[in-house]
All heavy atoms as TSV, in Angstrom:
chain	resi	resn	atom	element	x	y	z
A	1	GLU	N	N	0.820	-1.185	0.000
A	1	GLU	CA	C	0.000	0.000	0.000
A	1	GLU	C	C	0.876	1.266	0.000
A	1	GLU	O	O	0.558	2.228	-0.683
A	1	GLU	CB	C	-0.926	-0.029	1.202
A	1	GLU	CG	C	-1.897	1.106	1.212
A	1	GLU	CD	C	-2.860	1.035	2.395
A	1	GLU	OE1	O	-3.138	-0.057	2.897
A	1	GLU	OE2	O	-3.296	2.106	2.801
A	2	LEU	N	N	1.954	1.248	0.768
A	2	LEU	CA	C	2.835	2.408	0.841
A	2	LEU	C	C	3.415	2.753	-0.531
A	2	LEU	O	O	3.375	3.906	-0.961
A	2	LEU	CB	C	3.969	2.161	1.832
A	2	LEU	CG	C	5.049	3.243	1.876
A	2	LEU	CD1	C	4.472	4.565	2.359
A	2	LEU	CD2	C	6.204	2.806	2.745
A	3	PHE	N	N	3.918	1.757	-1.239
A	3	PHE	CA	C	4.526	2.036	-2.541
A	3	PHE	C	C	3.484	2.488	-3.562
A	3	PHE	O	O	3.785	3.292	-4.441
A	3	PHE	CB	C	5.301	0.817	-3.044
A	3	PHE	CG	C	6.568	0.583	-2.282
A	3	PHE	CD1	C	6.736	-0.571	-1.545
A	3	PHE	CD2	C	7.590	1.509	-2.271
A	3	PHE	CE1	C	7.905	-0.797	-0.830
A	3	PHE	CE2	C	8.755	1.305	-1.562
A	3	PHE	CZ	C	8.907	0.147	-0.836
A	4	GLN	N	N	2.262	2.003	-3.473
A	4	GLN	CA	C	1.189	2.477	-4.355
A	4	GLN	C	C	0.941	3.964	-4.134
A	4	GLN	O	O	0.793	4.722	-5.094
A	4	GLN	CB	C	-0.102	1.695	-4.115
A	4	GLN	CG	C	-0.040	0.273	-4.615
A	4	GLN	CD	C	-1.275	-0.526	-4.220
A	4	GLN	OE1	O	-1.954	-0.213	-3.238
A	4	GLN	NE2	N	-1.551	-1.568	-4.984
A	5	LEU	N	N	0.903	4.388	-2.875
A	5	LEU	CA	C	0.693	5.805	-2.564
A	5	LEU	C	C	1.870	6.664	-3.021
A	5	LEU	O	O	1.678	7.768	-3.538
A	5	LEU	CB	C	0.463	5.990	-1.062
A	5	LEU	CG	C	-0.858	5.464	-0.525
A	5	LEU	CD1	C	-0.865	5.494	1.005
A	5	LEU	CD2	C	-2.015	6.266	-1.091
A	6	LEU	N	N	3.086	6.156	-2.813
A	6	LEU	CA	C	4.260	6.904	-3.259
A	6	LEU	C	C	4.255	7.078	-4.773
A	6	LEU	O	O	4.506	8.166	-5.277
A	6	LEU	CB	C	5.541	6.209	-2.810
A	6	LEU	CG	C	5.814	6.234	-1.310
A	6	LEU	CD1	C	6.945	5.280	-0.960
A	6	LEU	CD2	C	6.121	7.639	-0.846
A	7	LYS	N	N	3.974	6.012	-5.505
A	7	LYS	CA	C	3.943	6.094	-6.966
A	7	LYS	C	C	2.860	7.069	-7.432
A	7	LYS	O	O	3.078	7.875	-8.325
A	7	LYS	CB	C	3.707	4.726	-7.580
A	7	LYS	CG	C	3.725	4.769	-9.100
A	7	LYS	CD	C	3.817	3.391	-9.685
A	7	LYS	CE	C	3.846	3.417	-11.184
A	7	LYS	NZ	N	5.068	3.955	-11.738
A	8	LYS	N	N	1.707	7.010	-6.805
A	8	LYS	CA	C	0.584	7.881	-7.171
A	8	LYS	C	C	0.925	9.358	-6.965
A	8	LYS	O	O	0.530	10.215	-7.750
A	8	LYS	CB	C	-0.644	7.503	-6.337
A	8	LYS	CG	C	-1.845	8.372	-6.572
A	8	LYS	CD	C	-2.982	7.951	-5.665
A	8	LYS	CE	C	-4.120	8.949	-5.757
A	8	LYS	NZ	N	-5.183	8.666	-4.808
A	9	ASN	N	N	1.688	9.657	-5.919
A	9	ASN	CA	C	1.948	11.048	-5.556
A	9	ASN	C	C	3.291	11.601	-6.012
A	9	ASN	O	O	3.534	12.789	-5.883
A	9	ASN	CB	C	1.813	11.207	-4.042
A	9	ASN	CG	C	0.384	11.063	-3.588
A	9	ASN	OD1	O	-0.443	11.915	-3.864
A	9	ASN	ND2	N	0.071	9.966	-2.924
A	10	LEU	N	N	4.154	10.747	-6.557
A	10	LEU	CA	C	5.454	11.217	-7.023
A	10	LEU	C	C	5.285	11.894	-8.377
A	10	LEU	O	O	4.800	11.284	-9.331
A	10	LEU	CB	C	6.437	10.041	-7.136
A	10	LEU	CG	C	7.875	10.396	-7.451
A	10	LEU	CD1	C	8.492	11.247	-6.344
A	10	LEU	CD2	C	8.700	9.123	-7.649
A	11	THR	N	N	5.653	13.163	-8.454
A	11	THR	CA	C	5.513	13.894	-9.711
A	11	THR	C	C	6.592	13.458	-10.697
A	11	THR	O	O	7.570	12.804	-10.328
A	11	THR	CB	C	5.645	15.412	-9.496
A	11	THR	OG1	O	6.967	15.705	-9.063
A	11	THR	CG2	C	4.632	15.917	-8.484
A	12	GLU	N	N	6.428	13.827	-11.947
A	12	GLU	CA	C	7.389	13.469	-12.988
A	12	GLU	C	C	8.778	14.007	-12.677
A	12	GLU	O	O	9.787	13.389	-13.006
A	12	GLU	CB	C	6.911	14.001	-14.342
A	12	GLU	CG	C	7.739	13.491	-15.494
A	12	GLU	CD	C	7.147	13.866	-16.834
A	12	GLU	OE1	O	5.961	13.605	-17.053
A	12	GLU	OE2	O	7.899	14.412	-17.666
A	13	GLU	N	N	8.848	15.172	-12.032
A	13	GLU	CA	C	10.135	15.774	-11.686
A	13	GLU	C	C	10.675	15.265	-10.346
A	13	GLU	O	O	11.785	15.584	-9.950
A	13	GLU	CB	C	10.019	17.307	-11.603
A	13	GLU	CG	C	9.575	17.972	-12.882
A	13	GLU	CD	C	8.061	17.961	-13.056
A	13	GLU	OE1	O	7.319	17.816	-12.061
A	13	GLU	OE2	O	7.613	18.061	-14.203
A	14	GLY	N	N	9.871	14.491	-9.635
A	14	GLY	CA	C	10.222	14.060	-8.295
A	14	GLY	C	C	11.231	12.925	-8.247
A	14	GLY	O	O	11.438	12.202	-9.214
A	15	VAL	N	N	11.831	12.792	-7.086
A	15	VAL	CA	C	12.772	11.709	-6.811
A	15	VAL	C	C	12.430	11.145	-5.444
A	15	VAL	O	O	12.188	11.896	-4.494
A	15	VAL	CB	C	14.235	12.219	-6.809
A	15	VAL	CG1	C	15.186	11.108	-6.400
A	15	VAL	CG2	C	14.619	12.775	-8.157
A	16	LEU	N	N	12.400	9.839	-5.357
A	16	LEU	CA	C	12.185	9.160	-4.083
A	16	LEU	C	C	13.493	8.500	-3.692
A	16	LEU	O	O	14.082	7.751	-4.470
A	16	LEU	CB	C	11.095	8.099	-4.224
A	16	LEU	CG	C	10.957	7.107	-3.065
A	16	LEU	CD1	C	10.475	7.828	-1.808
A	16	LEU	CD2	C	10.020	5.984	-3.430
A	17	THR	N	N	13.977	8.805	-2.505
A	17	THR	CA	C	15.161	8.160	-1.960
A	17	THR	C	C	14.788	7.592	-0.601
A	17	THR	O	O	14.160	8.275	0.204
A	17	THR	CB	C	16.324	9.154	-1.814
A	17	THR	OG1	O	16.646	9.676	-3.098
A	17	THR	CG2	C	17.553	8.469	-1.251
A	18	MET	N	N	15.169	6.351	-0.389
A	18	MET	CA	C	14.810	5.714	0.872
A	18	MET	C	C	15.971	4.929	1.450
A	18	MET	O	O	16.777	4.362	0.724
A	18	MET	CB	C	13.598	4.800	0.700
A	18	MET	CG	C	13.782	3.690	-0.312
A	18	MET	SD	S	12.309	2.692	-0.548
A	18	MET	CE	C	12.534	1.464	0.725
A	19	GLN	N	N	16.067	4.954	2.757
A	19	GLN	CA	C	17.028	4.120	3.475
A	19	GLN	C	C	16.410	2.739	3.554
A	19	GLN	O	O	15.304	2.571	4.068
A	19	GLN	CB	C	17.255	4.691	4.873
A	19	GLN	CG	C	18.155	3.854	5.721
A	19	GLN	CD	C	18.300	4.435	7.116
A	19	GLN	OE1	O	18.115	5.622	7.333
A	19	GLN	NE2	N	18.602	3.590	8.067
A	20	CYS	N	N	17.099	1.755	3.021
A	20	CYS	CA	C	16.532	0.405	2.968
A	20	CYS	C	C	16.844	-0.410	4.211
A	20	CYS	O	O	15.936	-0.839	4.910
A	20	CYS	CB	C	17.052	-0.333	1.740
A	20	CYS	SG	S	16.589	0.456	0.190
A	21	CYS	N	N	18.128	-0.638	4.450
A	21	CYS	CA	C	18.525	-1.498	5.550
A	21	CYS	C	C	20.046	-1.598	5.582
A	21	CYS	O	O	20.721	-1.072	4.706
A	21	CYS	CB	C	17.933	-2.894	5.386
A	21	CYS	SG	S	18.406	-3.715	3.857
A	22	SER	N	N	20.542	-2.310	6.562
A	22	SER	CA	C	21.962	-2.612	6.610
A	22	SER	C	C	22.338	-3.472	5.402
A	22	SER	O	O	21.547	-4.321	4.962
A	22	SER	CB	C	22.278	-3.371	7.896
A	22	SER	OG	O	23.549	-3.976	7.822
A	23	ALA	N	N	23.518	-3.271	4.878
A	23	ALA	CA	C	23.985	-4.100	3.760
A	23	ALA	C	C	24.131	-5.555	4.191
A	23	ALA	O	O	24.157	-6.455	3.354
A	23	ALA	CB	C	25.306	-3.564	3.233
A	24	TYR	N	N	24.208	-5.788	5.491
A	24	TYR	CA	C	24.343	-7.149	6.010
A	24	TYR	C	C	23.003	-7.861	6.185
A	24	TYR	O	O	22.970	-9.061	6.426
A	24	TYR	CB	C	25.096	-7.136	7.335
A	24	TYR	CG	C	26.467	-6.525	7.225
A	24	TYR	CD1	C	26.860	-5.509	8.089
A	24	TYR	CD2	C	27.368	-6.939	6.250
A	24	TYR	CE1	C	28.119	-4.938	7.996
A	24	TYR	CE2	C	28.623	-6.367	6.143
A	24	TYR	CZ	C	28.994	-5.370	7.022
A	24	TYR	OH	O	30.242	-4.803	6.911
A	25	ASP	N	N	21.906	-7.118	6.070
A	25	ASP	CA	C	20.570	-7.716	6.196
A	25	ASP	C	C	20.114	-8.166	4.806
A	25	ASP	O	O	19.259	-7.559	4.175
A	25	ASP	CB	C	19.599	-6.702	6.801
A	25	ASP	CG	C	18.267	-7.322	7.180
A	25	ASP	OD1	O	17.987	-8.474	6.778
A	25	ASP	OD2	O	17.493	-6.642	7.880
A	26	GLU	N	N	20.698	-9.244	4.337
A	26	GLU	CA	C	20.459	-9.704	2.969
A	26	GLU	C	C	19.012	-10.109	2.723
A	26	GLU	O	O	18.491	-9.895	1.622
A	26	GLU	CB	C	21.399	-10.856	2.634
A	26	GLU	CG	C	22.851	-10.423	2.580
A	26	GLU	CD	C	23.791	-11.573	2.262
A	26	GLU	OE1	O	23.324	-12.655	1.845
A	26	GLU	OE2	O	25.006	-11.392	2.445
A	27	ASP	N	N	18.348	-10.676	3.721
A	27	ASP	CA	C	16.949	-11.091	3.539
A	27	ASP	C	C	16.056	-9.888	3.242
A	27	ASP	O	O	15.284	-9.894	2.283
A	27	ASP	CB	C	16.427	-11.842	4.766
A	27	ASP	CG	C	17.090	-13.197	4.952
A	27	ASP	OD1	O	17.581	-13.773	3.949
A	27	ASP	OD2	O	17.122	-13.681	6.096
A	28	LEU	N	N	16.161	-8.847	4.070
A	28	LEU	CA	C	15.349	-7.653	3.866
A	28	LEU	C	C	15.735	-6.948	2.570
A	28	LEU	O	O	14.867	-6.497	1.818
A	28	LEU	CB	C	15.465	-6.698	5.050
A	28	LEU	CG	C	14.638	-5.416	4.960
A	28	LEU	CD1	C	13.161	-5.726	4.725
A	28	LEU	CD2	C	14.821	-4.583	6.210
A	29	LEU	N	N	17.006	-6.867	2.281
A	29	LEU	CA	C	17.454	-6.227	1.053
A	29	LEU	C	C	16.895	-6.939	-0.175
A	29	LEU	O	O	16.443	-6.288	-1.124
A	29	LEU	CB	C	18.978	-6.176	1.000
A	29	LEU	CG	C	19.590	-5.437	-0.183
A	29	LEU	CD1	C	19.060	-4.006	-0.286
A	29	LEU	CD2	C	21.105	-5.438	-0.067
A	30	ASN	N	N	16.876	-8.258	-0.161
A	30	ASN	CA	C	16.315	-9.005	-1.284
A	30	ASN	C	C	14.819	-8.762	-1.432
A	30	ASN	O	O	14.305	-8.682	-2.554
A	30	ASN	CB	C	16.606	-10.498	-1.137
A	30	ASN	CG	C	18.056	-10.819	-1.419
A	30	ASN	OD1	O	18.729	-10.127	-2.183
A	30	ASN	ND2	N	18.554	-11.876	-0.804
A	31	ILE	N	N	14.117	-8.623	-0.327
A	31	ILE	CA	C	12.683	-8.315	-0.388
A	31	ILE	C	C	12.473	-6.948	-1.029
A	31	ILE	O	O	11.620	-6.784	-1.913
A	31	ILE	CB	C	12.057	-8.370	1.027
A	31	ILE	CG1	C	12.026	-9.814	1.534
A	31	ILE	CG2	C	10.667	-7.742	1.035
A	31	ILE	CD1	C	11.669	-9.956	3.001
A	32	ILE	N	N	13.242	-5.959	-0.593
A	32	ILE	CA	C	13.108	-4.609	-1.149
A	32	ILE	C	C	13.476	-4.602	-2.627
A	32	ILE	O	O	12.793	-3.971	-3.448
A	32	ILE	CB	C	13.970	-3.611	-0.351
A	32	ILE	CG1	C	13.420	-3.475	1.071
A	32	ILE	CG2	C	14.023	-2.255	-1.046
A	32	ILE	CD1	C	14.324	-2.738	2.026
A	33	LYS	N	N	14.532	-5.325	-2.994
A	33	LYS	CA	C	14.945	-5.386	-4.400
A	33	LYS	C	C	13.924	-6.119	-5.263
A	33	LYS	O	O	13.887	-5.937	-6.478
A	33	LYS	CB	C	16.314	-6.040	-4.526
A	33	LYS	CG	C	17.436	-5.129	-4.082
A	33	LYS	CD	C	18.793	-5.757	-4.320
A	33	LYS	CE	C	19.912	-4.767	-4.045
A	33	LYS	NZ	N	21.237	-5.322	-4.323
A	34	ASP	N	N	13.079	-6.916	-4.650
A	34	ASP	CA	C	12.001	-7.595	-5.373
A	34	ASP	C	C	10.766	-6.704	-5.501
A	34	ASP	O	O	10.143	-6.644	-6.563
A	34	ASP	CB	C	11.644	-8.891	-4.650
A	34	ASP	CG	C	10.520	-9.647	-5.329
A	34	ASP	OD1	O	10.632	-9.929	-6.545
A	34	ASP	OD2	O	9.519	-9.964	-4.646
A	35	ILE	N	N	10.422	-6.002	-4.436
A	35	ILE	CA	C	9.181	-5.211	-4.400
A	35	ILE	C	C	9.308	-3.869	-5.123
A	35	ILE	O	O	8.416	-3.478	-5.888
A	35	ILE	CB	C	8.723	-4.990	-2.949
A	35	ILE	CG1	C	8.300	-6.319	-2.333
A	35	ILE	CG2	C	7.579	-3.976	-2.871
A	35	ILE	CD1	C	7.986	-6.255	-0.856
A	36	LEU	N	N	10.369	-3.126	-4.880
A	36	LEU	CA	C	10.491	-1.760	-5.406
A	36	LEU	C	C	10.355	-1.690	-6.932
A	36	LEU	O	O	9.636	-0.804	-7.430
A	36	LEU	CB	C	11.805	-1.138	-4.924
A	36	LEU	CG	C	11.930	0.364	-5.052
A	36	LEU	CD1	C	10.810	1.084	-4.316
A	36	LEU	CD2	C	13.272	0.828	-4.526
A	37	PRO	N	N	10.980	-2.571	-7.703
A	37	PRO	CA	C	10.829	-2.483	-9.162
A	37	PRO	C	C	9.414	-2.764	-9.670
A	37	PRO	O	O	9.082	-2.415	-10.799
A	37	PRO	CB	C	11.801	-3.548	-9.696
A	37	PRO	CG	C	12.757	-3.790	-8.599
A	37	PRO	CD	C	11.990	-3.551	-7.320
A	38	ARG	N	N	8.580	-3.359	-8.863
A	38	ARG	CA	C	7.181	-3.576	-9.259
A	38	ARG	C	C	6.442	-2.249	-9.409
A	38	ARG	O	O	5.476	-2.146	-10.156
A	38	ARG	CB	C	6.457	-4.444	-8.228
A	38	ARG	CG	C	7.002	-5.837	-8.113
A	38	ARG	CD	C	6.227	-6.613	-7.083
A	38	ARG	NE	N	6.923	-7.818	-6.688
A	38	ARG	CZ	C	6.472	-8.661	-5.775
A	38	ARG	NH1	N	5.334	-8.419	-5.151
A	38	ARG	NH2	N	7.177	-9.732	-5.476
A	39	PHE	N	N	6.890	-1.247	-8.666
A	39	PHE	CA	C	6.233	0.059	-8.685
A	39	PHE	C	C	7.056	1.115	-9.416
A	39	PHE	O	O	6.491	2.048	-9.980
A	39	PHE	CB	C	5.964	0.517	-7.240
A	39	PHE	CG	C	5.035	-0.394	-6.505
A	39	PHE	CD1	C	5.530	-1.449	-5.746
A	39	PHE	CD2	C	3.668	-0.224	-6.590
A	39	PHE	CE1	C	4.679	-2.302	-5.072
A	39	PHE	CE2	C	2.800	-1.080	-5.923
A	39	PHE	CZ	C	3.312	-2.125	-5.168
A	40	PHE	N	N	8.374	0.984	-9.366
A	40	PHE	CA	C	9.269	1.970	-9.968
A	40	PHE	C	C	10.345	1.230	-10.766
A	40	PHE	O	O	11.240	0.624	-10.173
A	40	PHE	CB	C	9.949	2.827	-8.899
A	40	PHE	CG	C	8.995	3.573	-8.020
A	40	PHE	CD1	C	8.652	3.083	-6.759
A	40	PHE	CD2	C	8.436	4.766	-8.436
A	40	PHE	CE1	C	7.779	3.769	-5.944
A	40	PHE	CE2	C	7.552	5.459	-7.618
A	40	PHE	CZ	C	7.222	4.965	-6.376
A	41	PRO	N	N	10.271	1.271	-12.096
A	41	PRO	CA	C	11.285	0.576	-12.888
A	41	PRO	C	C	12.677	1.181	-12.691
A	41	PRO	O	O	12.824	2.391	-12.527
A	41	PRO	CB	C	10.828	0.766	-14.329
A	41	PRO	CG	C	9.589	1.562	-14.301
A	41	PRO	CD	C	9.274	1.923	-12.887
A	42	GLY	N	N	13.670	0.319	-12.663
A	42	GLY	CA	C	15.059	0.772	-12.619
A	42	GLY	C	C	15.511	1.459	-11.364
A	42	GLY	O	O	16.231	2.458	-11.431
A	43	PRO	N	N	15.152	0.959	-10.171
A	43	PRO	CA	C	15.661	1.614	-8.962
A	43	PRO	C	C	17.179	1.514	-8.901
A	43	PRO	O	O	17.776	0.549	-9.374
A	43	PRO	CB	C	15.012	0.835	-7.819
A	43	PRO	CG	C	14.659	-0.485	-8.397
A	43	PRO	CD	C	14.407	-0.251	-9.859
A	44	ASP	N	N	17.782	2.537	-8.324
A	44	ASP	CA	C	19.236	2.597	-8.181
A	44	ASP	C	C	19.565	2.353	-6.710
A	44	ASP	O	O	19.110	3.096	-5.843
A	44	ASP	CB	C	19.735	3.967	-8.637
A	44	ASP	CG	C	21.237	4.078	-8.616
A	44	ASP	OD1	O	21.910	3.057	-8.847
A	44	ASP	OD2	O	21.740	5.192	-8.383
A	45	PHE	N	N	20.351	1.311	-6.434
A	45	PHE	CA	C	20.728	0.966	-5.066
A	45	PHE	C	C	22.186	1.343	-4.838
A	45	PHE	O	O	23.048	1.028	-5.651
A	45	PHE	CB	C	20.539	-0.536	-4.817
A	45	PHE	CG	C	19.099	-0.957	-4.803
A	45	PHE	CD1	C	18.469	-1.366	-5.965
A	45	PHE	CD2	C	18.370	-0.938	-3.627
A	45	PHE	CE1	C	17.143	-1.758	-5.957
A	45	PHE	CE2	C	17.039	-1.318	-3.603
A	45	PHE	CZ	C	16.424	-1.734	-4.780
A	46	LYS	N	N	22.445	2.031	-3.737
A	46	LYS	CA	C	23.805	2.447	-3.375
A	46	LYS	C	C	24.106	2.033	-1.941
A	46	LYS	O	O	23.254	2.171	-1.055
A	46	LYS	CB	C	23.973	3.970	-3.473
A	46	LYS	CG	C	23.761	4.552	-4.833
A	46	LYS	CD	C	24.975	4.353	-5.691
A	46	LYS	CE	C	24.735	5.103	-6.997
A	46	LYS	NZ	N	25.566	4.716	-8.049
A	47	GLU	N	N	25.307	1.550	-1.735
A	47	GLU	CA	C	25.771	1.194	-0.403
A	47	GLU	C	C	26.627	2.345	0.123
A	47	GLU	O	O	27.529	2.813	-0.562
A	47	GLU	CB	C	26.601	-0.087	-0.504
A	47	GLU	CG	C	26.769	-0.821	0.777
A	47	GLU	CD	C	27.427	-2.169	0.575
A	47	GLU	OE1	O	26.786	-3.058	-0.014
A	47	GLU	OE2	O	28.593	-2.303	1.013
A	48	VAL	N	N	26.329	2.798	1.331
A	48	VAL	CA	C	27.029	3.934	1.930
A	48	VAL	C	C	27.464	3.547	3.342
A	48	VAL	O	O	26.668	3.036	4.134
A	48	VAL	CB	C	26.102	5.170	2.003
A	48	VAL	CG1	C	26.804	6.335	2.672
A	48	VAL	CG2	C	25.589	5.553	0.631
A	49	MET	N	N	28.722	3.790	3.633
A	49	MET	CA	C	29.226	3.513	4.988
A	49	MET	C	C	28.693	4.579	5.945
A	49	MET	O	O	28.841	5.783	5.710
A	49	MET	CB	C	30.757	3.508	4.987
A	49	MET	CG	C	31.362	3.212	6.316
A	49	MET	SD	S	30.939	1.544	6.832
A	49	MET	CE	C	31.753	1.462	8.399
A	50	ILE	N	N	28.051	4.138	7.009
A	50	ILE	CA	C	27.513	5.038	8.020
A	50	ILE	C	C	28.392	4.889	9.271
A	50	ILE	O	O	28.279	3.899	10.005
A	50	ILE	CB	C	26.043	4.703	8.351
A	50	ILE	CG1	C	25.191	4.653	7.087
A	50	ILE	CG2	C	25.491	5.689	9.378
A	50	ILE	CD1	C	25.076	5.960	6.335
A	51	PRO	N	N	29.290	5.842	9.513
A	51	PRO	CA	C	30.244	5.707	10.614
A	51	PRO	C	C	29.591	5.492	11.983
A	51	PRO	O	O	30.096	4.715	12.791
A	51	PRO	CB	C	31.033	7.014	10.583
A	51	PRO	CG	C	30.903	7.491	9.177
A	51	PRO	CD	C	29.528	7.061	8.735
A	52	SER	N	N	28.488	6.146	12.252
A	52	SER	CA	C	27.870	6.000	13.572
A	52	SER	C	C	27.278	4.606	13.781
A	52	SER	O	O	27.085	4.175	14.913
A	52	SER	CB	C	26.791	7.069	13.782
A	52	SER	OG	O	25.790	6.960	12.796
A	53	PHE	N	N	26.973	3.887	12.690
A	53	PHE	CA	C	26.493	2.511	12.789
A	53	PHE	C	C	27.636	1.507	12.634
A	53	PHE	O	O	27.441	0.315	12.828
A	53	PHE	CB	C	25.446	2.210	11.721
A	53	PHE	CG	C	24.150	2.968	11.882
A	53	PHE	CD1	C	23.284	3.090	10.815
A	53	PHE	CD2	C	23.783	3.557	13.085
A	53	PHE	CE1	C	22.079	3.776	10.940
A	53	PHE	CE2	C	22.588	4.241	13.218
A	53	PHE	CZ	C	21.738	4.347	12.141
A	54	CYS	N	N	28.796	1.988	12.194
A	54	CYS	CA	C	29.971	1.127	11.966
A	54	CYS	C	C	29.691	0.030	10.948
A	54	CYS	O	O	30.220	-1.076	11.050
A	54	CYS	CB	C	30.476	0.504	13.265
A	54	CYS	SG	S	31.002	1.716	14.478
A	55	GLU	N	N	28.843	0.334	9.971
A	55	GLU	CA	C	28.538	-0.630	8.915
A	55	GLU	C	C	27.917	0.072	7.717
A	55	GLU	O	O	27.394	1.184	7.844
A	55	GLU	CB	C	27.617	-1.736	9.412
A	55	GLU	CG	C	26.241	-1.275	9.825
A	55	GLU	CD	C	25.375	-2.416	10.353
A	55	GLU	OE1	O	25.922	-3.459	10.766
A	55	GLU	OE2	O	24.150	-2.265	10.350
A	56	PRO	N	N	27.967	-0.551	6.553
A	56	PRO	CA	C	27.348	0.037	5.372
A	56	PRO	C	C	25.830	-0.165	5.379
A	56	PRO	O	O	25.340	-1.205	5.818
A	56	PRO	CB	C	27.991	-0.729	4.213
A	56	PRO	CG	C	28.417	-2.028	4.793
A	56	PRO	CD	C	28.702	-1.776	6.238
A	57	TRP	N	N	25.125	0.850	4.918
A	57	TRP	CA	C	23.678	0.775	4.740
A	57	TRP	C	C	23.367	0.970	3.273
A	57	TRP	O	O	24.138	1.577	2.536
A	57	TRP	CB	C	22.968	1.834	5.599
A	57	TRP	CG	C	22.790	1.347	7.006
A	57	TRP	CD1	C	23.780	1.068	7.906
A	57	TRP	CD2	C	21.566	1.040	7.648
A	57	TRP	NE1	N	23.249	0.622	9.078
A	57	TRP	CE2	C	21.888	0.590	8.954
A	57	TRP	CE3	C	20.252	1.098	7.272
A	57	TRP	CZ2	C	20.903	0.202	9.861
A	57	TRP	CZ3	C	19.280	0.722	8.183
A	57	TRP	CH2	C	19.613	0.280	9.464
A	58	VAL	N	N	22.203	0.487	2.861
A	58	VAL	CA	C	21.789	0.566	1.465
A	58	VAL	C	C	20.674	1.595	1.335
A	58	VAL	O	O	19.735	1.621	2.135
A	58	VAL	CB	C	21.313	-0.816	0.954
A	58	VAL	CG1	C	20.836	-0.718	-0.476
A	58	VAL	CG2	C	22.432	-1.840	1.086
A	59	PHE	N	N	20.799	2.431	0.304
A	59	PHE	CA	C	19.786	3.425	-0.031
A	59	PHE	C	C	19.299	3.151	-1.444
A	59	PHE	O	O	20.076	2.717	-2.296
A	59	PHE	CB	C	20.372	4.843	0.046
A	59	PHE	CG	C	20.747	5.257	1.445
A	59	PHE	CD1	C	21.933	4.823	2.025
A	59	PHE	CD2	C	19.908	6.073	2.177
A	59	PHE	CE1	C	22.280	5.185	3.313
A	59	PHE	CE2	C	20.249	6.444	3.484
A	59	PHE	CZ	C	21.444	6.004	4.036
A	60	ALA	N	N	18.033	3.416	-1.697
A	60	ALA	CA	C	17.460	3.228	-3.027
A	60	ALA	C	C	16.899	4.559	-3.502
A	60	ALA	O	O	16.332	5.318	-2.710
A	60	ALA	CB	C	16.365	2.174	-3.015
A	61	SER	N	N	17.030	4.826	-4.801
A	61	SER	CA	C	16.469	6.036	-5.410
A	61	SER	C	C	15.725	5.668	-6.683
A	61	SER	O	O	16.157	4.780	-7.429
A	61	SER	CB	C	17.573	7.034	-5.754
A	61	SER	OG	O	18.216	7.493	-4.598
A	62	VAL	N	N	14.630	6.376	-6.915
A	62	VAL	CA	C	13.860	6.220	-8.154
A	62	VAL	C	C	13.441	7.602	-8.639
A	62	VAL	O	O	13.295	8.523	-7.842
A	62	VAL	CB	C	12.622	5.321	-7.976
A	62	VAL	CG1	C	13.010	3.912	-7.583
A	62	VAL	CG2	C	11.657	5.890	-6.948
A	63	ASN	N	N	13.244	7.734	-9.923
A	63	ASN	CA	C	12.775	8.982	-10.522
A	63	ASN	C	C	11.286	8.891	-10.780
A	63	ASN	O	O	10.770	7.818	-11.119
A	63	ASN	CB	C	13.487	9.267	-11.836
A	63	ASN	CG	C	14.942	9.542	-11.628
A	63	ASN	OD1	O	15.324	10.232	-10.697
A	63	ASN	ND2	N	15.782	9.008	-12.486
A	64	GLY	N	N	10.603	10.001	-10.699
A	64	GLY	CA	C	9.179	10.040	-10.967
A	64	GLY	C	C	8.839	9.893	-12.434
A	64	GLY	O	O	7.706	9.597	-12.787
A	65	ASN	N	N	9.799	10.065	-13.309
A	65	ASN	CA	C	9.505	9.975	-14.745
A	65	ASN	C	C	9.571	8.554	-15.266
A	65	ASN	O	O	9.464	8.327	-16.447
A	65	ASN	CB	C	10.438	10.886	-15.553
A	65	ASN	CG	C	11.903	10.532	-15.377
A	65	ASN	OD1	O	12.247	9.557	-14.747
A	65	ASN	ND2	N	12.765	11.349	-15.932
A	66	ASN	N	N	9.749	7.577	-14.390
A	66	ASN	CA	C	9.737	6.167	-14.828
A	66	ASN	C	C	8.363	5.584	-14.741
A	66	ASN	O	O	7.614	5.792	-13.903
A	66	ASN	CB	C	10.693	5.325	-13.976
A	66	ASN	CG	C	12.141	5.640	-14.314
A	66	ASN	OD1	O	12.450	6.049	-15.415
A	66	ASN	ND2	N	13.007	5.423	-13.353
């Protein structure tokens, strides 16, 4: 339901960026990588080291024009 609302309200010029999970949480990351493209084609996933967590986290971005 959340992704349906986001897709409905994201304008053509808009960008959605979301913090997904720890890069070590492979189960959750695989779920997100399965679900997100159903609503937004071509999501871009980036791994970023978060010093305060002492581990890399994954972020996803999509454009509203997809």
